[in-house]
C-alpha positions, 0 to 999 in steps of 0.5 A, a space after each residue: 589746913 583750910 584747903 584740906 578741910 574744904 576738900 574733905 567737905 566736898 568729898 563728904 558731900 559727893 559721897 552723900 550725893 551718890 547715896 541713893 537713899 539720900 537722893 530719893 529723900 531729897 527729891 521727894 522733899 523738893 517735890 513736896 515743897 514745890 507742890 505745897 508752895 503752889 497750892 498755898 499760892 492758889 489758895 491765897 490767890 483764890 481767897 483774895 479774889 473772893 474777898 475783893 468780889 465780896 463773895 462769902 466763903 464757907 460751907 454754911 450754905 449746906 444748911 440753907 433751904 434749897 428751894 428746888 425739887 428733885 425727882 428720882 430720890 431714894 430718900 424723902 426730899 422737898 423744896 423746903 429741905 436744905 442744900 445738904 440734903 440735896 447733896 445727899 440725894 445726888 450722892 445716893 443716886 450716884 452710888 446707886 447707878 454706879 453699884 448697879 452698873 458695876 454688877 451688870 457690866 461685870 456679868 455682861 463683860 465676862 459673858 462677852 469675853 468668853 463668847 469672844 473666844 468661842 469656836 462658833 464663827 458667827 457668835 464670835 464675830 457678832 461679839 467682836 463687832 459689838 465690842 468694836 462699835 460700843 467702845 468707839 462711840 462716845 459714851 455721851 452719844 450712847 446715853 443720848 441714844 438710850 434716852 431717845 429709845 426710852 422716850 420713844 416707848 409707848 405712852 402711859 395709856 399704851 404701856 407695855 405689860 411686862 407681867 407680874 404687875 410691871 409696865 414700861 412706857 415713855 415715863 419709865 418702868 412701873 413695878 410693884 412696891 414691896 410692903 414689909 410687914 412685922 417679922 420680915 427682918 427674919 428673911 435677911 437674917 436667914 439670907 446672911 446665915 445662908 451666905 455665911 454657911 455657903 462660905 464655910 461649906 466652901 472652905 470645908 469642901 476645899 480641905 476635903 478635896 485636898 485630903 481625899 481628892 473628892 469634889 463636893 458640889 459646893 455651887 449647887 448646894 450653896 445655891 440651894 442654901 441661899 435660895 431655899 433658906 430665905 424662902 422657908 423662913 418667909 413661909 415660917 414667918 407667916 409671909 411677912 411681905 406684900 406688894 403694892 401693884 401699880 394701877 393705871 389712873 387717869 393720867 399716870 400709874 398710881 401705886 407701886 414704884 417708878 424707875 425713871 427713863 433717865 436712870 434706865 438710859 444712864 444705867 444701860 449706857 454705862 453698863 453696855 459701854 463698860 462691858 465692852 472694855 471688860 470683855 476685852 480684859 477678860 479675853 486677854 486674861 484667858 489668852 494669857 493662860 497657857 493652852 497647855 493648861 486646857 490640854 492637861 485638863 482635857 487629858 485628865 477627863 475634866 469637862 470643858 465647863 469645869 476646865 474654864 470655871 475651875 482652872 482657866 478663870 481662877 488663873 486669869 483673874 490675876 491678869 483681869 483684876 488690875 485693869 478691871 479696877 480701872 473700869 470700875 473707877 471709869 464707870 463710877 466717874 462717868 456717871 457724872 454724865 447723867 447731868 446731860 439727860 437730867 438725872 439728879 446725880 451728884 454733879 447735877 445737884 451739888 455742882 449744878 443747881 446748888 452752885 448756881 443758886 448759892 454762888 459757892 463755886 469753890 466749895 461745891 467743886 471741892 466737895 464734889 472732887 472730894 466725894 469722887 476721890 473718896 469713892 475711887 480710893 475705896 474701890 481701889 482699896 477693896 479691889 487691891 485686897 481682892 487682888 492680893 488674895 488671888 495673887 500667886 504666893 511665892 514659896 
């Protein structure tokens, strides 16, 4: 009887082990347990070592006085402010260079990717060599290169006049600073209304085309609406926007606002470097679309630029968007290299100066890792939403 019971138990255990769902849960639980145990060991070991060395832990240092100055701040900051405010300064600078870099890299990358496929031999080869050179030179060297270019510009007294009250020199770029007067709020409201109107118009035009076959010029009407409505609102509100033009003083420009050479160098390096990768992604996405699509469009009398914009690119986006997300993540994380040229981004402020002054190495690194993780997850989240919207829907 006991033998039969043991045999039945062994058979039941064997049947359970052959269950794919059970094995999946078992190995996931095992992995989670091993990972949790490892993390608990690391945390305990770190806490013991910090206690033995008399190093206080916690995040209270964020509310203590920083005692150092920072340039290129988007918010008011001084040595009497806290380390927490210095952290916010670095975070904003990181988000600024990443956001502007993503926009420039996307536009430049798409243009280069299309030109890479042009039948013009000279233009295609020029883009090819640009991509090959930029992709295979370390990004840090490119940052140093652009920074050297900025420092090699003329001095303040010999500034290059860019027109419209803007100047460029080895101290950066000086441009007129906007002065917002009462009533200016109506202009961004008008811009938002124009964008909403354009989106609504595009949906209406799509339904109209599906019903009647007639194409409505959404691009030109939308562009006129987005540009024209804010301009009309600007004049209707009594022109509530003025500019403070920079003027050359004895040693520097007075008035306006200054874009530092560190920001320009980092932005150019990140944008041109990432654009080279995006160009290859765009080229691969376009080549992934069957050439029969282009031939069919030409057979129907559709213009080449319409074929590319309305037929090829929308289909290629399904191939382009996933690797494009990775490039956005890389650009954001590569912004941490700005510390090499003194740009006060997150790593330079929190994991650099604050860490050295307070000695709170673990806390500073943990905060920095958490911030980059959060930014990366947010980028992936929104890009995944966009990717699902353009994906093919099976019927």
